[in-house]
C-alpha positions as a Python dict, from the first residue, in 0.01 Angstrom:
ca = {
    (1, 'M'): (0, 0, 0),
    (2, 'N'): (-352, 107, -195),
    (3, 'V'): (-342, -116, -486),
    (4, 'E'): (-567, -397, -465),
    (5, 'T'): (-564, -582, -813),
    (6, 'I'): (-305, -676, -1045),
    (7, 'A'): (-298, -849, -1400),
    (8, 'V'): (18, -1008, -1447),
    (9, 'L'): (103, -1107, -1861),
    (10, 'M'): (270, -1363, -1996),
    (11, 'T'): (293, -1534, -2278),
    (12, 'C'): (542, -1914, -2380),
    (13, 'Y'): (628, -2088, -2609),
    (14, 'N'): (801, -2468, -2538),
    (15, 'R'): (994, -2384, -2222),
    (16, 'R'): (801, -2540, -1975),
    (17, 'K'): (1025, -2590, -1648),
    (18, 'T'): (1142, -2219, -1747),
    (19, 'T'): (728, -2106, -1756),
    (20, 'L'): (707, -2319, -1423),
    (21, 'K'): (978, -2167, -1236),
    (22, 'C'): (926, -1863, -1312),
    (23, 'L'): (549, -1927, -1156),
    (24, 'E'): (676, -2028, -859),
    (25, 'T'): (879, -1790, -790),
    (26, 'F'): (587, -1531, -877),
    (27, 'Y'): (377, -1699, -589),
    (28, 'A'): (648, -1676, -389),
    (29, 'Q'): (615, -1297, -358),
    (30, 'E'): (525, -1148, -4),
    (31, 'L'): (248, -899, -81),
    (32, 'P'): (-12, -762, 205),
    (33, 'S'): (-322, -992, 213),
    (34, 'S'): (-514, -712, 41),
    (35, 'V'): (-338, -766, -279),
    (36, 'H'): (-492, -986, -497),
    (37, 'C'): (-339, -1076, -842),
    (38, 'D'): (-428, -1247, -1149),
    (39, 'I'): (-227, -1449, -1432),
    (40, 'Y'): (-255, -1468, -1774),
    (41, 'L'): (-60, -1649, -1946),
    (42, 'V'): (-91, -1734, -2343),
    (43, 'D'): (55, -2076, -2415),
    (44, 'D'): (141, -1992, -2805),
    (45, 'G'): (95, -2329, -2961),
    (46, 'C'): (362, -2561, -2706),
    (47, 'T'): (396, -2877, -2818),
    (48, 'D'): (628, -2962, -2455),
    (49, 'G'): (351, -2953, -2233),
    (50, 'T'): (378, -2656, -2065),
    (51, 'G'): (-25, -2528, -2129),
    (52, 'E'): (-145, -2859, -1950),
    (53, 'S'): (143, -2848, -1651),
    (54, 'V'): (69, -2475, -1534),
    (55, 'R'): (-302, -2611, -1523),
    (56, 'E'): (-204, -2901, -1331),
    (57, 'R'): (30, -2708, -1091),
    (58, 'F'): (-107, -2391, -1111),
    (59, 'P'): (-486, -2406, -1176),
    (60, 'E'): (-530, -2020, -1071),
    (61, 'V'): (-356, -1907, -1379),
    (62, 'T'): (-593, -1865, -1675),
    (63, 'V'): (-420, -1994, -1942),
    (64, 'I'): (-529, -1831, -2312),
    (65, 'Q'): (-453, -2064, -2547),
    (66, 'G'): (-217, -1887, -2876),
    (67, 'D'): (-205, -2088, -3284),
    (68, 'G'): (184, -2098, -3233),
    (69, 'N'): (209, -1767, -3470),
    (70, 'L'): (165, -1483, -3175),
    (71, 'Y'): (510, -1452, -3056),
    (72, 'W'): (601, -1220, -2805),
    (73, 'G'): (425, -941, -2945),
    (74, 'G'): (154, -1114, -3030),
    (75, 'G'): (115, -1353, -2713),
    (76, 'M'): (136, -1012, -2485),
    (77, 'R'): (-150, -804, -2676),
    (78, 'L'): (-379, -1141, -2638),
    (79, 'A'): (-343, -1153, -2291),
    (80, 'W'): (-367, -783, -2219),
    (81, 'S'): (-650, -791, -2414),
    (82, 'E'): (-837, -1054, -2198),
    (83, 'T'): (-692, -843, -1874),
    (84, 'M'): (-876, -558, -2020),
    (85, 'K'): (-1174, -686, -2023),
    (86, 'K'): (-1187, -623, -1653),
    (87, 'D'): (-1091, -319, -1471),
    (88, 'Y'): (-750, -402, -1266),
    (89, 'D'): (-523, -153, -1083),
    (90, 'Y'): (-180, -275, -1230),
    (91, 'Y'): (-112, -433, -1538),
    (92, 'L'): (228, -676, -1518),
    (93, 'W'): (431, -766, -1820),
    (94, 'L'): (603, -1057, -1726),
    (95, 'N'): (840, -1273, -1918),
    (96, 'D'): (853, -1636, -1857),
    (97, 'D'): (1220, -1673, -1811),
    (98, 'T'): (1243, -1376, -1550),
    (99, 'L'): (1268, -1525, -1159),
    (100, 'L'): (1167, -1288, -921),
    (101, 'Y'): (1260, -1175, -593),
    (102, 'S'): (1041, -1255, -317),
    (103, 'R'): (1026, -896, -210),
    (104, 'A'): (972, -746, -603),
    (105, 'L'): (630, -681, -738),
    (106, 'S'): (592, -488, -365),
    (107, 'S'): (907, -304, -469),
    (108, 'L'): (731, -239, -781),
    (109, 'V'): (406, -92, -623),
    (110, 'R'): (604, 124, -403),
    (111, 'A'): (799, 287, -685),
    (112, 'S'): (514, 354, -857),
    (113, 'E'): (331, 533, -546),
    (114, 'Q'): (667, 692, -472),
    (115, 'V'): (645, 807, -878),
    (116, 'L'): (276, 929, -819),
    (117, 'E'): (364, 1122, -511),
    (118, 'R'): (674, 1291, -676),
    (119, 'E'): (508, 1378, -1025),
    (120, 'N'): (153, 1394, -958),
    (121, 'R'): (58, 1169, -1231),
    (122, 'A'): (93, 806, -1273),
    (123, 'G'): (437, 640, -1455),
    (124, 'I'): (562, 276, -1594),
    (125, 'I'): (773, 138, -1316),
    (126, 'V'): (1073, -96, -1434),
    (127, 'G'): (1182, -397, -1304),
    (128, 'S'): (1571, -453, -1373),
    (129, 'T'): (1742, -787, -1413),
    (130, 'Q'): (2051, -916, -1340),
    (131, 'G'): (2273, -1213, -1452),
    (132, 'A'): (2324, -1501, -1215),
    (133, 'K'): (2678, -1551, -1254),
    (134, 'N'): (2774, -1215, -1274),
    (135, 'G'): (2489, -1017, -1114),
    (136, 'K'): (2538, -747, -1358),
    (137, 'V'): (2214, -555, -1533),
    (138, 'T'): (2043, -737, -1813),
    (139, 'Y'): (1712, -586, -1887),
    (140, 'G'): (1525, -323, -1758),
    (141, 'G'): (1543, 81, -1800),
    (142, 'I'): (1710, 200, -2108),
    (143, 'V'): (1824, 570, -2152),
    (144, 'R'): (1886, 752, -2477),
    (145, 'K'): (2236, 914, -2473),
    (146, 'G'): (2298, 1214, -2699),
    (147, 'N'): (2131, 1461, -2850),
    (148, 'G'): (1805, 1382, -3086),
    (149, 'R'): (1640, 1123, -3213),
    (150, 'N'): (1904, 882, -3221),
    (151, 'L'): (1970, 460, -3147),
    (152, 'N'): (2250, 496, -2869),
    (153, 'F'): (2043, 327, -2598),
    (154, 'V'): (2171, 231, -2325),
    (155, 'P'): (2089, 42, -2015),
    (156, 'V'): (2046, 168, -1679),
    (157, 'T'): (2171, 7, -1325),
    (158, 'P'): (1911, 56, -1052),
    (159, 'G'): (1970, 211, -752),
    (160, 'D'): (1889, 260, -417),
    (161, 'V'): (1615, 533, -517),
    (162, 'V'): (1392, 557, -853),
    (163, 'V'): (1583, 660, -1148),
    (164, 'P'): (1456, 825, -1436),
    (165, 'C'): (1450, 611, -1780),
    (166, 'D'): (1309, 643, -2176),
    (167, 'T'): (1192, 357, -2288),
    (168, 'M'): (1264, -74, -2086),
    (169, 'N'): (1271, -382, -2222),
    (170, 'G'): (931, -606, -2202),
    (171, 'N'): (1054, -843, -1895),
    (172, 'C'): (907, -705, -1572),
    (173, 'V'): (723, -370, -1658),
    (174, 'L'): (398, -241, -1437),
    (175, 'V'): (175, -55, -1563),
    (176, 'P'): (-83, 124, -1374),
    (177, 'R'): (-440, 158, -1499),
    (178, 'E'): (-414, 514, -1607),
    (179, 'I'): (-156, 472, -1835),
    (180, 'A'): (-272, 128, -2002),
    (181, 'A'): (-577, 308, -2053),
    (182, 'A'): (-399, 640, -2226),
    (183, 'L'): (-118, 426, -2447),
    (184, 'G'): (-373, 106, -2471),
    (185, 'N'): (-211, -236, -2594),
    (186, 'L'): (145, -323, -2745),
    (187, 'S'): (165, -199, -3149),
    (188, 'E'): (21, -475, -3374),
    (189, 'D'): (254, -321, -3596),
    (190, 'F'): (577, -577, -3407),
    (191, 'T'): (565, -945, -3426),
    (192, 'H'): (789, -1045, -3151),
    (193, 'F'): (1106, -769, -3075),
    (194, 'L'): (1083, -373, -3064),
    (195, 'G'): (669, -395, -2916),
    (196, 'D'): (821, -321, -2570),
    (197, 'F'): (1082, -10, -2673),
    (198, 'D'): (814, 132, -2889),
    (199, 'Y'): (518, 143, -2593),
    (200, 'G'): (805, 308, -2372),
    (201, 'L'): (907, 617, -2635),
    (202, 'R'): (530, 635, -2724),
    (203, 'A'): (456, 718, -2342),
    (204, 'L'): (793, 920, -2339),
    (205, 'E'): (632, 1153, -2637),
    (206, 'K'): (316, 1190, -2449),
    (207, 'G'): (494, 1286, -2099),
    (208, 'I'): (440, 985, -1964),
    (209, 'P'): (701, 936, -1692),
    (210, 'I'): (889, 596, -1680),
    (211, 'Y'): (1088, 512, -1414),
    (212, 'V'): (1351, 208, -1283),
    (213, 'C'): (1233, 70, -1014),
    (214, 'P'): (1511, 82, -725),
    (215, 'G'): (1728, -296, -707),
    (216, 'Y'): (1708, -591, -847),
    (217, 'A'): (1375, -766, -918),
    (218, 'G'): (1513, -1072, -1060),
    (219, 'L'): (1708, -1301, -1219),
    (220, 'C'): (1713, -1317, -1643),
    (221, 'D'): (2033, -1438, -1829),
    (222, 'K'): (2094, -1239, -2123),
    (223, 'N'): (2019, -1387, -2484),
    (224, 'P'): (2344, -1352, -2752),
    (225, 'L'): (2385, -1122, -3032),
    (226, 'P'): (2166, -1228, -3316),
    (227, 'G'): (2294, -1453, -3540),
    (228, 'Y'): (2231, -1230, -3859),
    (229, 'F'): (2503, -1010, -3759),
    (230, 'S'): (2773, -1279, -3720),
    (231, 'P'): (2994, -1308, -3978),
    (232, 'S'): (3063, -1691, -3980),
    (233, 'V'): (2696, -1745, -4080),
    (234, 'P'): (2673, -1799, -4425),
    (235, 'F'): (2466, -1506, -4620),
    (236, 'V'): (2186, -1703, -4664),
    (237, 'N'): (2138, -1786, -4371),
    (238, 'R'): (2208, -1469, -4252),
    (239, 'W'): (1932, -1316, -4443),
    (240, 'R'): (1685, -1577, -4355),
    (241, 'M'): (1707, -1492, -3951),
    (242, 'L'): (1700, -1091, -4056),
    (243, 'H'): (1343, -1167, -4194),
    (244, 'S'): (1222, -1409, -3973),
    (245, 'P'): (950, -1311, -3672),
    (246, 'K'): (1240, -1320, -3406),
    (247, 'G'): (1507, -1163, -3607),
    (248, 'L'): (1470, -799, -3689),
    (249, 'P'): (1228, -805, -3986),
    (250, 'P'): (1243, -495, -4198),
    (251, 'K'): (965, -365, -4228),
    (252, 'E'): (903, -326, -3848),
    (253, 'W'): (1236, -236, -3812),
    (254, 'A'): (1150, 65, -4103),
    (255, 'I'): (829, 128, -3869),
    (256, 'F'): (1032, 214, -3519),
    (257, 'L'): (1242, 422, -3722),
    (258, 'R'): (973, 699, -3900),
    (259, 'R'): (845, 645, -3559),
    (260, 'H'): (1142, 732, -3307),
    (261, 'V'): (1388, 874, -3508),
    (262, 'G'): (1211, 1066, -3793),
    (263, 'W'): (1369, 1205, -4119),
    (264, 'K'): (1741, 1002, -4092),
    (265, 'W'): (1560, 658, -4042),
    (266, 'P'): (1689, 594, -4415),
    (267, 'V'): (2029, 639, -4312),
    (268, 'F'): (1986, 296, -4045),
    (269, 'M'): (1773, 78, -4307),
    (270, 'L'): (2106, 150, -4499),
    (271, 'K'): (2301, 68, -4180),
    (272, 'L'): (2126, -238, -4158),
    (273, 'Y'): (2134, -386, -4487),
    (274, 'L'): (2526, -332, -4448),
    (275, 'R'): (2579, -534, -4165),
    (276, 'I'): (2400, -821, -4289),
    (277, 'T'): (2565, -814, -4613),
    (278, 'T'): (2946, -707, -4469),
    (279, 'P'): (2938, -823, -4138),
    (280, 'H'): (3329, -843, -4106),
    (281, 'V'): (3330, -453, -4127),
    (282, 'W'): (3102, -421, -3919),
    (283, 'K'): (3178, -399, -3539),
    (284, 'L'): (2872, -523, -3358),
    (285, 'K'): (2713, -298, -3094),
    (286, 'E'): (2545, -456, -2820),
    (287, 'I'): (2428, -150, -2685),
    (288, 'L'): (2230, -92, -3031),
    (289, 'Y'): (2094, -431, -3075),
    (290, 'S'): (2088, -643, -2795),
    (291, 'R'): (1865, -419, -2625),
    (292, 'F'): (1614, -595, -2837),
    (293, 'T'): (1679, -907, -2764),
    (294, 'A'): (1512, -941, -2424),
    (295, 'N'): (1265, -1156, -2550),
    (296, 'E'): (1430, -1415, -2793),
    (297, 'S'): (1356, -1734, -2732),
    (298, 'N'): (987, -1643, -2609),
    (299, 'G'): (674, -1721, -2844),
}
């Protein structure tokens, strides 16, 4: 393992116990003494004392203060922009509700070295998470099924070797220095969701390989489907939820569609509004939408 420095990027909002537990599992990582990790945590205006508790229990963590309006996308961009002032070998995206297994980080770095040897170039490495109760994959690598630029995204179940994928959830992702320099930060077009999917798809379009790390990196339970598609929620509430920063703001959805679907994007926009106005007619498709909710409660 030749890597020397890793910057860990995190953002949090009012999940003190969850955030602290995540940090506990990170500091329990089994790593060679030559590997040095710095954690950068954005406290996006927490009112439950998360930032203070982190400073007390983990004084080595760099806590960056947010204003409460960053959400996942803004929080991660702020953390990344801070770390890019230094020259780290890797940048690790880590959701604060992800509990890493003790060898997760060493497995991610090892997978990165394998991909470099196989591809003769650096690649993004995605760590998969599983549910605590059923052990099934919850977040990780995503492949695009079918032909053309569609929205038929399905999760990848990790195996014993690295597996290629098309994009990823942002729960646990290792980005080498070369790729961070080539792609830059997460897009400012996305407030909370879609930024991780967009980053992966942009990487793919530039020929940057993305691989799923062998085995599971840790535990992270799956978030429920968004309420704005539920027939039991009144229309006014569905509309507000959709347009909220933690919903699926149509302007951001349109940018994502134009960028990654192409000329068919108006069809998918129409489908979104049809689902909101007549949810009882449309069957909720977890494949399409729950993949974008990896960070639903964060930020």
